[in-house]
PDB file with SEQRES, HELIX, SHEET and CRYST1 records, atoms N, CA, C and O in Angstrom:
SEQRES   1 A   40  SER ASP GLY ARG ASN ASP ALA ALA LYS ALA PHE ASP LEU          
SEQRES   2 A   40  ILE SER SER THR VAL LYS LYS GLY CYS CYS SER HIS PRO          
SEQRES   3 A   40  ALA CYS ALA GLY ASN ASN GLN HIS ILE CYS GLY ARG ARG          
SEQRES   4 A   40  ARG                                                          
HELIX    1 AA1 GLY A    3  LYS A   20  1                                  18    
HELIX    2 AA2 CYS A   22  SER A   24  5                                   3    
HELIX    3 AA3 PRO A   26  ASN A   31  1                                   6    
HELIX    4 AA4 GLN A   33  CYS A   36  1                                   4    
CRYST1    1.000    1.000    1.000  90.00  90.00  90.00 P 1           1          
ATOM      1  N   SER A   1       0.844  -1.202   0.000  1.00  0.00           N  
ATOM      2  CA  SER A   1       0.000   0.000   0.000  1.00  0.00           C  
ATOM      3  C   SER A   1       0.876   1.248   0.000  1.00  0.00           C  
ATOM      4  O   SER A   1       2.065   1.180   0.312  1.00  0.00           O  
ATOM      5  N   ASP A   2       0.300   2.352  -0.341  1.00  0.00           N  
ATOM      6  CA  ASP A   2       1.044   3.606  -0.473  1.00  0.00           C  
ATOM      7  C   ASP A   2       0.991   4.387   0.837  1.00  0.00           C  
ATOM      8  O   ASP A   2      -0.088   4.755   1.303  1.00  0.00           O  
ATOM      9  N   GLY A   3       2.149   4.637   1.423  1.00  0.00           N  
ATOM     10  CA  GLY A   3       2.223   5.349   2.698  1.00  0.00           C  
ATOM     11  C   GLY A   3       1.723   6.774   2.600  1.00  0.00           C  
ATOM     12  O   GLY A   3       1.339   7.365   3.609  1.00  0.00           O  
ATOM     13  N   ARG A   4       1.721   7.338   1.398  1.00  0.00           N  
ATOM     14  CA  ARG A   4       1.285   8.725   1.262  1.00  0.00           C  
ATOM     15  C   ARG A   4      -0.187   8.893   1.622  1.00  0.00           C  
ATOM     16  O   ARG A   4      -0.586   9.949   2.115  1.00  0.00           O  
ATOM     17  N   ASN A   5      -0.991   7.875   1.385  1.00  0.00           N  
ATOM     18  CA  ASN A   5      -2.401   7.976   1.742  1.00  0.00           C  
ATOM     19  C   ASN A   5      -2.569   8.116   3.252  1.00  0.00           C  
ATOM     20  O   ASN A   5      -3.375   8.924   3.715  1.00  0.00           O  
ATOM     21  N   ASP A   6      -1.815   7.338   4.020  1.00  0.00           N  
ATOM     22  CA  ASP A   6      -1.889   7.438   5.477  1.00  0.00           C  
ATOM     23  C   ASP A   6      -1.422   8.806   5.945  1.00  0.00           C  
ATOM     24  O   ASP A   6      -2.022   9.400   6.841  1.00  0.00           O  
ATOM     25  N   ALA A   7      -0.350   9.307   5.340  1.00  0.00           N  
ATOM     26  CA  ALA A   7       0.158  10.623   5.709  1.00  0.00           C  
ATOM     27  C   ALA A   7      -0.863  11.705   5.404  1.00  0.00           C  
ATOM     28  O   ALA A   7      -1.049  12.636   6.187  1.00  0.00           O  
ATOM     29  N   ALA A   8      -1.520  11.576   4.267  1.00  0.00           N  
ATOM     30  CA  ALA A   8      -2.530  12.561   3.886  1.00  0.00           C  
ATOM     31  C   ALA A   8      -3.707  12.541   4.862  1.00  0.00           C  
ATOM     32  O   ALA A   8      -4.226  13.591   5.240  1.00  0.00           O  
ATOM     33  N   LYS A   9      -4.118  11.349   5.264  1.00  0.00           N  
ATOM     34  CA  LYS A   9      -5.209  11.240   6.231  1.00  0.00           C  
ATOM     35  C   LYS A   9      -4.815  11.877   7.557  1.00  0.00           C  
ATOM     36  O   LYS A   9      -5.613  12.593   8.162  1.00  0.00           O  
ATOM     37  N   ALA A  10      -3.595  11.625   8.011  1.00  0.00           N  
ATOM     38  CA  ALA A  10      -3.120  12.206   9.261  1.00  0.00           C  
ATOM     39  C   ALA A  10      -3.069  13.725   9.150  1.00  0.00           C  
ATOM     40  O   ALA A  10      -3.456  14.435  10.078  1.00  0.00           O  
ATOM     41  N   PHE A  11      -2.587  14.220   8.007  1.00  0.00           N  
ATOM     42  CA  PHE A  11      -2.510  15.665   7.820  1.00  0.00           C  
ATOM     43  C   PHE A  11      -3.891  16.292   7.823  1.00  0.00           C  
ATOM     44  O   PHE A  11      -4.088  17.357   8.409  1.00  0.00           O  
ATOM     45  N   ASP A  12      -4.851  15.646   7.175  1.00  0.00           N  
ATOM     46  CA  ASP A  12      -6.227  16.153   7.156  1.00  0.00           C  
ATOM     47  C   ASP A  12      -6.804  16.200   8.571  1.00  0.00           C  
ATOM     48  O   ASP A  12      -7.507  17.145   8.931  1.00  0.00           O  
ATOM     49  N   LEU A  13      -6.506  15.185   9.360  1.00  0.00           N  
ATOM     50  CA  LEU A  13      -7.003  15.122  10.725  1.00  0.00           C  
ATOM     51  C   LEU A  13      -6.418  16.258  11.552  1.00  0.00           C  
ATOM     52  O   LEU A  13      -7.138  16.928  12.292  1.00  0.00           O  
ATOM     53  N   ILE A  14      -5.111  16.474  11.426  1.00  0.00           N  
ATOM     54  CA  ILE A  14      -4.448  17.564  12.135  1.00  0.00           C  
ATOM     55  C   ILE A  14      -4.998  18.905  11.660  1.00  0.00           C  
ATOM     56  O   ILE A  14      -5.290  19.786  12.469  1.00  0.00           O  
ATOM     57  N   SER A  15      -5.135  19.052  10.358  1.00  0.00           N  
ATOM     58  CA  SER A  15      -5.608  20.317   9.804  1.00  0.00           C  
ATOM     59  C   SER A  15      -7.000  20.665  10.306  1.00  0.00           C  
ATOM     60  O   SER A  15      -7.264  21.820  10.641  1.00  0.00           O  
ATOM     61  N   SER A  16      -7.890  19.691  10.363  1.00  0.00           N  
ATOM     62  CA  SER A  16      -9.253  19.967  10.824  1.00  0.00           C  
ATOM     63  C   SER A  16      -9.256  20.348  12.297  1.00  0.00           C  
ATOM     64  O   SER A  16     -10.053  21.185  12.722  1.00  0.00           O  
ATOM     65  N   THR A  17      -8.374  19.741  13.074  1.00  0.00           N  
ATOM     66  CA  THR A  17      -8.258  20.093  14.490  1.00  0.00           C  
ATOM     67  C   THR A  17      -7.735  21.512  14.640  1.00  0.00           C  
ATOM     68  O   THR A  17      -8.248  22.290  15.444  1.00  0.00           O  
ATOM     69  N   VAL A  18      -6.724  21.842  13.871  1.00  0.00           N  
ATOM     70  CA  VAL A  18      -6.141  23.183  13.924  1.00  0.00           C  
ATOM     71  C   VAL A  18      -7.166  24.220  13.486  1.00  0.00           C  
ATOM     72  O   VAL A  18      -7.271  25.285  14.095  1.00  0.00           O  
ATOM     73  N   LYS A  19      -7.921  23.917  12.435  1.00  0.00           N  
ATOM     74  CA  LYS A  19      -8.934  24.856  11.952  1.00  0.00           C  
ATOM     75  C   LYS A  19      -9.944  25.180  13.034  1.00  0.00           C  
ATOM     76  O   LYS A  19     -10.350  26.333  13.177  1.00  0.00           O  
ATOM     77  N   LYS A  20     -10.354  24.179  13.796  1.00  0.00           N  
ATOM     78  CA  LYS A  20     -11.378  24.387  14.821  1.00  0.00           C  
ATOM     79  C   LYS A  20     -10.828  25.133  16.022  1.00  0.00           C  
ATOM     80  O   LYS A  20     -11.525  25.963  16.604  1.00  0.00           O  
ATOM     81  N   GLY A  21      -9.572  24.849  16.408  1.00  0.00           N  
ATOM     82  CA  GLY A  21      -9.009  25.433  17.614  1.00  0.00           C  
ATOM     83  C   GLY A  21      -8.155  26.647  17.311  1.00  0.00           C  
ATOM     84  O   GLY A  21      -8.521  27.779  17.628  1.00  0.00           O  
ATOM     85  N   CYS A  22      -7.006  26.395  16.688  1.00  0.00           N  
ATOM     86  CA  CYS A  22      -6.014  27.442  16.458  1.00  0.00           C  
ATOM     87  C   CYS A  22      -6.573  28.597  15.659  1.00  0.00           C  
ATOM     88  O   CYS A  22      -6.316  29.757  15.980  1.00  0.00           O  
ATOM     89  N   CYS A  23      -7.338  28.294  14.617  1.00  0.00           N  
ATOM     90  CA  CYS A  23      -7.761  29.335  13.692  1.00  0.00           C  
ATOM     91  C   CYS A  23      -8.766  30.302  14.307  1.00  0.00           C  
ATOM     92  O   CYS A  23      -9.058  31.345  13.723  1.00  0.00           O  
ATOM     93  N   SER A  24      -9.295  29.965  15.474  1.00  0.00           N  
ATOM     94  CA  SER A  24     -10.195  30.894  16.157  1.00  0.00           C  
ATOM     95  C   SER A  24      -9.418  31.907  16.986  1.00  0.00           C  
ATOM     96  O   SER A  24      -9.997  32.849  17.527  1.00  0.00           O  
ATOM     97  N   HIS A  25      -8.100  31.711  17.085  1.00  0.00           N  
ATOM     98  CA  HIS A  25      -7.228  32.650  17.797  1.00  0.00           C  
ATOM     99  C   HIS A  25      -6.400  33.411  16.774  1.00  0.00           C  
ATOM    100  O   HIS A  25      -5.591  32.804  16.072  1.00  0.00           O  
ATOM    101  N   PRO A  26      -6.581  34.734  16.669  1.00  0.00           N  
ATOM    102  CA  PRO A  26      -5.911  35.514  15.614  1.00  0.00           C  
ATOM    103  C   PRO A  26      -4.408  35.307  15.559  1.00  0.00           C  
ATOM    104  O   PRO A  26      -3.850  35.197  14.467  1.00  0.00           O  
ATOM    105  N   ALA A  27      -3.736  35.250  16.700  1.00  0.00           N  
ATOM    106  CA  ALA A  27      -2.286  35.089  16.693  1.00  0.00           C  
ATOM    107  C   ALA A  27      -1.880  33.737  16.121  1.00  0.00           C  
ATOM    108  O   ALA A  27      -0.939  33.636  15.334  1.00  0.00           O  
ATOM    109  N   CYS A  28      -2.607  32.696  16.532  1.00  0.00           N  
ATOM    110  CA  CYS A  28      -2.299  31.354  16.050  1.00  0.00           C  
ATOM    111  C   CYS A  28      -2.656  31.225  14.573  1.00  0.00           C  
ATOM    112  O   CYS A  28      -1.897  30.651  13.792  1.00  0.00           O  
ATOM    113  N   ALA A  29      -3.813  31.761  14.195  1.00  0.00           N  
ATOM    114  CA  ALA A  29      -4.228  31.724  12.796  1.00  0.00           C  
ATOM    115  C   ALA A  29      -3.211  32.442  11.911  1.00  0.00           C  
ATOM    116  O   ALA A  29      -2.910  31.996  10.804  1.00  0.00           O  
ATOM    117  N   GLY A  30      -2.690  33.556  12.413  1.00  0.00           N  
ATOM    118  CA  GLY A  30      -1.701  34.308  11.647  1.00  0.00           C  
ATOM    119  C   GLY A  30      -0.438  33.509  11.393  1.00  0.00           C  
ATOM    120  O   GLY A  30       0.221  33.682  10.368  1.00  0.00           O  
ATOM    121  N   ASN A  31      -0.102  32.628  12.334  1.00  0.00           N  
ATOM    122  CA  ASN A  31       1.074  31.781  12.183  1.00  0.00           C  
ATOM    123  C   ASN A  31       0.798  30.541  11.345  1.00  0.00           C  
ATOM    124  O   ASN A  31       1.723  29.806  10.997  1.00  0.00           O  
ATOM    125  N   ASN A  32      -0.460  30.307  11.020  1.00  0.00           N  
ATOM    126  CA  ASN A  32      -0.846  29.109  10.269  1.00  0.00           C  
ATOM    127  C   ASN A  32      -1.752  29.467   9.098  1.00  0.00           C  
ATOM    128  O   ASN A  32      -2.757  28.799   8.857  1.00  0.00           O  
ATOM    129  N   GLN A  33      -1.391  30.527   8.370  1.00  0.00           N  
ATOM    130  CA  GLN A  33      -2.237  31.002   7.278  1.00  0.00           C  
ATOM    131  C   GLN A  33      -2.412  29.955   6.190  1.00  0.00           C  
ATOM    132  O   GLN A  33      -3.430  29.945   5.499  1.00  0.00           O  
ATOM    133  N   HIS A  34      -1.427  29.069   6.031  1.00  0.00           N  
ATOM    134  CA  HIS A  34      -1.530  28.025   5.016  1.00  0.00           C  
ATOM    135  C   HIS A  34      -2.627  27.031   5.350  1.00  0.00           C  
ATOM    136  O   HIS A  34      -3.140  26.347   4.465  1.00  0.00           O  
ATOM    137  N   ILE A  35      -2.993  26.948   6.637  1.00  0.00           N  
ATOM    138  CA  ILE A  35      -4.069  26.052   7.062  1.00  0.00           C  
ATOM    139  C   ILE A  35      -5.365  26.837   7.230  1.00  0.00           C  
ATOM    140  O   ILE A  35      -6.430  26.407   6.788  1.00  0.00           O  
ATOM    141  N   CYS A  36      -5.256  27.990   7.872  1.00  0.00           N  
ATOM    142  CA  CYS A  36      -6.445  28.729   8.269  1.00  0.00           C  
ATOM    143  C   CYS A  36      -6.997  29.608   7.161  1.00  0.00           C  
ATOM    144  O   CYS A  36      -8.161  30.006   7.205  1.00  0.00           O  
ATOM    145  N   GLY A  37      -6.178  29.912   6.173  1.00  0.00           N  
ATOM    146  CA  GLY A  37      -6.577  30.898   5.188  1.00  0.00           C  
ATOM    147  C   GLY A  37      -6.201  32.285   5.678  1.00  0.00           C  
ATOM    148  O   GLY A  37      -5.740  32.437   6.809  1.00  0.00           O  
ATOM    149  N   ARG A  38      -6.390  33.286   4.852  1.00  0.00           N  
ATOM    150  CA  ARG A  38      -5.937  34.625   5.215  1.00  0.00           C  
ATOM    151  C   ARG A  38      -7.070  35.532   5.617  1.00  0.00           C  
ATOM    152  O   ARG A  38      -6.952  36.756   5.554  1.00  0.00           O  
ATOM    153  N   ARG A  39      -8.172  34.932   6.031  1.00  0.00           N  
ATOM    154  CA  ARG A  39      -9.304  35.727   6.529  1.00  0.00           C  
ATOM    155  C   ARG A  39      -8.932  36.391   7.837  1.00  0.00           C  
ATOM    156  O   ARG A  39      -8.053  35.912   8.553  1.00  0.00           O  
ATOM    157  N   ARG A  40      -9.600  37.501   8.156  1.00  0.00           N  
ATOM    158  CA  ARG A  40      -9.407  38.118   9.468  1.00  0.00           C  
ATOM    159  C   ARG A  40     -10.749  38.298  10.146  1.00  0.00           C  
ATOM    160  O   ARG A  40     -10.811  38.803  11.266  1.00  0.00           O  
TER     161      ARG A  40                                                      
END                                                                             
């Protein structure tokens, strides 16, 4: 099997967690614009 699929799933899981938590804090969101987007 291809390990990249597992890595992608893990990244998606982390990203969704970060979006819900970190991205609601402006300072954290600013440090993670690649995940949170550049909204303010």
